[in-house]
C-alpha positions, 0 to 999 in steps of 0.5 A: 474519505473512502476508508474512513466510510469503508471503516464506519461500515465495518471489516465486512465492507472492507473485506469485500472492497479489498475482493473487488479492488484485488482482482482489478489490480491483479488483472491490470498487472498481468495485462500490463505485464504481458504487454510489455514483454516485447520491449523488455530487455534484461541488459537495461537492467544490469547497472542497477542488479549488478549485485542481484535483486536482493539489494532492491527488494531489501531497500523496497521493505521500509517504503512498502511498510508504510502502507500496511500500518494505515490498513491495520489501523484501519481494521482495528478501529471498528473493534476499539471501545469508542470507534468514533473518536478513533476516526479523527486520531487516525487521519492526523496519524496517518497523515503524520506518517505520509509526510514524514516518509515523503521527507525521508525518501525525496530529500 
């Protein structure tokens, strides 16, 4: 719902919101990382990372790319010839992608 409103208001609203949310996410991530440092034990990661960090990173590319598709579509909608009609087309497309993604990775 918020995504539709931001897209309706235009790219400026999306940019301003991303600036605010980006700062909140960055600060929260840094605080959580610093608070968890005393509990960090590298030997707990060894079974999953015995072949290095690249296999988990390669496996995370596809699940992470799903979010980028919805954001790209939301950014491009205001530039279409009929953006009002596109709102009704975007939601089923993103929902279908989410359901497909959930089915593949949760089976």
